[in-house]
C-alpha positions as CSV (number, residue, x, y, z in Angstrom):
1,X,2.8,-7.8,20.7
2,X,5.8,-5.8,19.7
3,X,8.0,-4.6,22.6
4,X,7.9,-0.8,23.3
5,X,11.5,-0.2,22.5
6,X,11.3,-2.0,19.2
7,X,8.1,-0.2,18.3
8,X,9.6,3.2,19.1
9,X,12.7,2.4,17.1
10,X,10.7,1.3,14.1
11,X,8.5,4.4,14.3
12,X,11.5,6.7,14.4
13,X,13.1,4.9,11.5
14,X,9.9,5.2,9.5
15,X,9.6,8.9,10.0
16,X,13.3,9.4,9.1
17,X,12.9,7.4,5.9
18,X,9.7,9.3,5.0
19,X,11.5,12.6,5.7
20,X,14.3,11.5,3.3
21,X,11.8,11.3,0.5
22,X,11.4,15.0,0.7
23,X,15.0,15.8,-0.1
24,X,16.2,12.9,-2.2
25,X,15.1,10.8,-5.2
26,X,13.1,7.7,-4.3
27,X,11.0,4.9,-5.9
28,X,7.3,5.8,-5.4
29,X,6.0,2.2,-5.7
30,X,8.7,0.9,-3.3
31,X,7.9,3.6,-0.9
32,X,4.2,2.7,-0.9
33,X,4.9,-1.0,-0.3
34,X,7.4,-0.1,2.4
35,X,4.9,2.2,4.1
36,X,2.1,-0.4,4.5
37,X,4.7,-3.1,5.6
38,X,6.0,-0.8,8.3
39,X,2.5,0.2,9.5
40,X,1.3,-3.4,9.9
41,X,4.4,-4.1,12.1
42,X,4.3,-0.9,14.1
43,X,0.5,-1.0,14.6
44,X,0.2,-4.7,15.2
45,X,-2.0,-5.5,12.3
46,X,-1.6,-8.4,9.9
47,X,-2.2,-7.1,6.3
48,X,-2.4,-3.8,4.5
49,X,-3.1,-2.2,1.2
50,X,-2.7,1.3,-0.3
51,X,-4.9,2.8,-3.0
52,X,-4.5,6.0,-4.9
53,X,-6.7,7.9,-7.3
54,X,-6.1,7.8,-11.0
55,X,-6.5,10.6,-13.6
56,X,-10.2,9.7,-14.0
57,X,-10.9,10.1,-10.3
58,X,-11.2,6.4,-9.5
59,X,-9.2,4.5,-6.8
60,X,-6.8,1.8,-7.9
61,X,-4.7,-0.5,-5.8
62,X,-1.0,0.3,-5.8
63,X,0.5,-1.7,-2.9
64,X,-0.4,-4.6,-0.7
65,X,1.4,-6.8,1.8
66,X,-0.2,-10.1,0.7
67,X,-2.5,-11.7,-1.9
68,X,-5.3,-11.8,0.7
69,X,-4.9,-8.1,1.1
70,X,-4.9,-7.6,-2.6
71,X,-8.1,-9.7,-3.0
72,X,-10.1,-7.8,-0.3
73,X,-8.9,-4.4,-1.7
74,X,-9.8,-5.4,-5.3
75,X,-13.2,-6.6,-4.2
76,X,-13.9,-3.3,-2.5
77,X,-12.9,-1.4,-5.7
78,X,-15.1,-3.7,-7.8
79,X,-18.1,-3.4,-5.5
80,X,-17.7,0.3,-4.7
81,X,-18.4,-0.7,-1.1
82,X,-16.4,-0.9,2.1
83,X,-14.6,1.1,4.7
84,X,-11.7,2.0,2.5
85,X,-14.1,3.4,-0.1
86,X,-15.9,5.4,2.6
87,X,-12.6,6.7,3.8
88,X,-11.8,8.0,0.4
89,X,-15.2,9.6,-0.2
90,X,-15.3,11.3,3.2
91,X,-11.7,12.1,3.7
92,X,-12.0,10.8,7.3
93,X,-10.4,7.7,8.9
94,X,-12.7,4.8,9.2
95,X,-12.2,2.3,12.1
96,X,-14.1,-1.0,12.1
97,X,-13.6,-2.9,15.4
98,X,-15.7,-5.9,14.1
99,X,-16.4,-6.5,10.5
100,X,-18.9,-9.1,11.4
101,X,-20.9,-6.7,13.4
102,X,-21.0,-4.2,10.5
103,X,-22.4,-6.5,7.8
104,X,-25.5,-4.4,7.4
105,X,-23.2,-1.3,6.8
106,X,-21.2,-3.0,4.0
107,X,-23.2,-6.1,2.9
108,X,-20.9,-6.8,0.0
109,X,-17.5,-6.1,1.6
110,X,-18.1,-7.8,4.9
111,X,-18.7,-11.4,3.9
112,X,-15.7,-11.4,1.5
113,X,-13.4,-10.0,4.2
114,X,-14.5,-12.6,6.7
115,X,-13.9,-15.4,4.2
116,X,-10.3,-14.2,4.0
117,X,-10.0,-14.3,7.8
118,X,-10.1,-10.5,8.4
119,X,-12.0,-9.4,11.5
120,X,-11.3,-5.7,11.8
121,X,-9.9,-2.9,9.6
122,X,-8.7,0.7,9.8
123,X,-8.7,3.0,6.8
124,X,-6.5,6.1,6.8
125,X,-6.9,8.9,4.1
126,X,-3.9,10.0,2.1
127,X,-4.6,13.7,2.0
128,X,-2.8,17.0,1.4
129,X,-4.4,20.4,2.1
130,X,-7.9,19.0,1.8
131,X,-7.2,16.9,-1.3
132,X,-7.6,13.2,-0.8
133,X,-5.5,11.2,-3.1
134,X,-6.0,7.7,-1.7
135,X,-6.2,5.5,1.4
136,X,-4.0,3.3,3.4
137,X,-5.9,0.3,4.8
138,X,-4.8,-2.0,7.7
139,X,-6.5,-5.4,8.3
140,X,-6.4,-7.6,11.4
141,X,-7.3,-11.2,12.0
142,X,-8.7,-10.3,15.4
143,X,-11.6,-8.2,16.6
144,X,-10.7,-4.8,18.0
145,X,-10.2,-1.2,17.0
146,X,-6.9,0.6,16.9
147,X,-6.3,2.7,20.0
148,X,-6.3,6.5,19.5
149,X,-2.5,6.7,19.7
150,X,-2.2,4.2,16.8
151,X,-4.8,6.0,14.8
152,X,-2.8,9.2,15.1
153,X,0.4,7.3,14.2
154,X,-1.2,5.9,11.1
155,X,-2.4,9.3,10.0
156,X,0.9,11.0,10.6
157,X,2.8,8.4,8.6
158,X,0.2,8.6,5.8
159,X,0.4,12.4,5.8
160,X,4.2,12.5,5.5
161,X,4.1,9.8,2.8
162,X,1.5,11.8,0.8
163,X,3.8,14.8,0.7
164,X,6.6,12.5,-0.5
165,X,4.5,10.8,-3.1
166,X,3.4,14.1,-4.6
167,X,6.8,15.8,-4.1
168,X,4.7,18.7,-2.9
169,X,7.5,21.2,-3.0
170,X,8.0,20.9,-6.8
171,X,4.4,20.0,-7.9
172,X,2.2,23.1,-8.2
173,X,-0.7,22.2,-10.6
174,X,-3.5,19.6,-10.6
175,X,-2.3,18.3,-14.0
176,X,1.1,17.5,-12.7
177,X,-0.3,15.8,-9.6
178,X,-2.5,13.6,-11.8
179,X,0.5,12.8,-14.0
180,X,2.6,11.7,-11.0
181,X,-0.2,9.5,-9.6
182,X,-0.9,8.0,-13.0
183,X,2.7,7.0,-13.5
184,X,2.6,5.2,-10.1
185,X,-0.5,3.3,-11.2
186,X,1.1,2.4,-14.5
187,X,4.1,1.1,-12.6
188,X,1.8,-1.1,-10.5
189,X,0.5,-2.8,-13.7
190,X,4.0,-3.5,-14.9
191,X,5.0,-4.9,-11.5
192,X,2.0,-7.2,-11.4
193,X,2.8,-8.5,-14.8
194,X,6.4,-9.2,-13.8
195,X,5.3,-10.9,-10.6
196,X,3.2,-13.2,-12.7
197,X,6.1,-14.0,-15.0
198,X,8.4,-14.7,-12.1
199,X,5.9,-16.8,-10.2
200,X,5.2,-19.0,-13.2
201,X,8.9,-19.3,-14.2
202,X,10.3,-20.0,-10.7
203,X,7.3,-22.0,-9.5
204,X,6.7,-19.8,-6.5
205,X,4.0,-17.6,-5.1
206,X,3.1,-14.1,-6.2
207,X,4.2,-12.7,-2.8
208,X,7.6,-14.4,-3.0
209,X,8.0,-13.3,-6.6
210,X,7.5,-9.7,-5.6
211,X,10.0,-10.1,-2.7
212,X,12.6,-11.6,-5.1
213,X,12.1,-8.8,-7.6
214,X,12.3,-6.0,-5.0
215,X,15.4,-7.5,-3.4
216,X,17.0,-7.6,-6.9
217,X,16.2,-4.0,-7.4
218,X,17.4,-2.8,-4.0
219,X,20.6,-4.8,-4.1
220,X,21.5,-3.1,-7.4
221,X,20.1,0.3,-6.6
222,X,17.6,0.0,-9.5
223,X,14.1,1.4,-9.8
224,X,11.5,-1.3,-9.3
225,X,9.5,-0.2,-12.4
226,X,12.6,-0.7,-14.6
227,X,13.3,-4.2,-13.2
228,X,9.6,-5.1,-13.9
229,X,9.9,-3.8,-17.5
230,X,13.1,-5.9,-18.0
231,X,11.5,-9.0,-16.7
232,X,8.3,-8.8,-18.8
233,X,10.4,-7.8,-21.9
234,X,12.7,-10.8,-21.2
235,X,15.8,-8.5,-21.0
236,X,16.4,-9.8,-17.5
237,X,17.3,-13.5,-17.4
238,X,14.6,-15.0,-15.1
239,X,16.9,-17.8,-13.9
240,X,19.3,-15.2,-12.5
241,X,16.7,-13.1,-10.6
242,X,17.6,-13.0,-6.9
243,X,21.3,-13.6,-7.5
244,X,24.1,-11.1,-7.5
């Protein structure tokens, strides 16, 4: 369990970083990954994923903290079944204290989540003025629901991040909102391709490949999407990734 002081410090830092996205340029994909990573640490969960809606109105996975999180999220999308899908459809947070005790509720999602070791989940909507653009989903390896304070924290972080993602002050039409979200989804595809190239070339895991790629981008103040494009197009020497 995280010490209170550390938790409060992380929470303050998270809100400051999210507030910065409202007044400065930022990498949308990196922000989404950072958000779920911070939430699993602040809220004492073990994995997370973030989905947003595409121009066709369908959810797609944009960020995850591990391959297991990716697998369970992708399964939900393919099955059209699960707490994260319900959260998106209703626009309300969905808390599942015990996945095993809710197998009848989600007969396709439940068994797959349990196979991956997840025992509970909390899904938070990404919403702005009644419009739901996605969900942030936090998974735990133990049984138990988030306490009400943590539910409120998850929603608050998701709300501020949503404003940042949409750059609400400058976006006024539904068409521009869809364009912004679609670009983020397209970036996810490029990043996944680059992860695969790095993992195969360096003989490492997909999770570690992403960490190497993101560190490379941050150290050089580069946009993650551009680094991914350079890797897949072979403009970036794979043997030099991760080195300054």
